[in-house]
N, C-alpha and C positions, 0 to 999 in steps of 0.2 A: 508465543512465537511472534505474533504480530508486534508486540511491544519491543521485544529484543531486536528483531530484524529491522524495525523502523529506526530504532536508536542507532544501530550500526549504519543504516542507510543515510542518516544525517551526516555522515562523514563525507559522502560523495560531493554534494554541490559546493560547499565551502572549500573542500579539498581541491576540486577542479579550478575554482577561482584563485586560490592562494598558491598552488604548486606551479612552478614554472615548467614549460614544456621541455626544458633541458634537464630537469630533475626526473629521470626516468623511473628509478626505483620508488620514490615516494608517490609518483603518479600512478604506477601500477598497483601499489599497495592501497592507495585511496580508492581506486576503481574496484579492486578485489573485495575490499571490506564493504564498500558501498553497494556492491552487487547483491548483498544480502536482502536489499529492499525488494528485489524481484520475487523473493519467496512469499511476500505478503499477498501478491495478486491472486494466486490460486485459492488461498484461504478466503479472501474477501469476495471473490467472484463465484465460488462454488461451495465450499465447505460451510461457511457461516450461513449464507442464505438457506442452504438445504437443511441445516440443523435448527433454524429458528422456526420454520413452518412444519406442518405435518406432512406425511408422505403424499397426501392427495394434492397438496399445493406446491410441491417442490418444483415441478416444471415451470409453473407461473413465476415463482420467486426467482429462479435462475434466469428465466427470459427477461423479466423486468430488470434484474440486476445487470445483465449484459447489454440489454438495449439502452438503458440509461448511461452506462459506461460508454457505449459507442457514440451516443449523441453528445454527451459532455466532453469526453476525452478525445473523440475522433473528429468532431465537427466544431464545437465551440472553443475548446481549449487552445488549439493551434492558432486561431484568430486572435484570442486574447493575449497569448504569449507573444505572438508576432508583433502586435500593436505595442505591448509593453517593451519589447526589445527595440522597436523603432523609436520610442520615446526615451528610453533610459539606457540603452545599450544591451548588447547580447547577454551579459551577465545576469540581467534581470530574469531571464528564463530559469536560471539556477536558483535564484531566490524565491521564484514562484514554487519551484520543487521543494524548497525548504519549508514553505508555508504548507504545502500539501502534506508533507511527511509529518509535520507538527500536528496537523489535523488528524492524520491517521493515528498517531500516538495517543492523542486525546480520546478519539473514538474507540480505539482498542482498549484503552484502560477502562472504559465503560461497559465492555462486554463481560458477561458472566459465563464461566465454563459450564457446559451442560453435561459433560461426561459423568462427573460424580453422582448426580441425581439419577441418570439413566442406569448406571451400574448398581446403584442402591436399589432401584426399582426391580431390576432384573434378579438381583439376589433375593429380594423379598418374594418375588413371584416364583422363584425356584423352590422355596420352602413351602 
């Protein structure tokens, strides 16, 4: 889901840069398809961290994930994006988003699905 949603989300930044404000239908379509990117955040912020660690460390993993996100995304990123926009124009913020989405795609491709192993272990334990 991360991979597919992120690929669809790549439509949003270039689409907003290339579609004129007078072209309402393509603009709405671009935003609607690009909104699939918002589905990645719950997976990255809660599901993946809680599956990677054991039950005893879930709260710590979620806290670290959310704390780092707040510091990077809420404190540092606006300053960096604002400076980039000052230097290169407002469109630069959308190109920064493209870079972030590409990083999400690469990192998402490196993840390994844990459900098959868990289901196999449960099936084995049931017998």
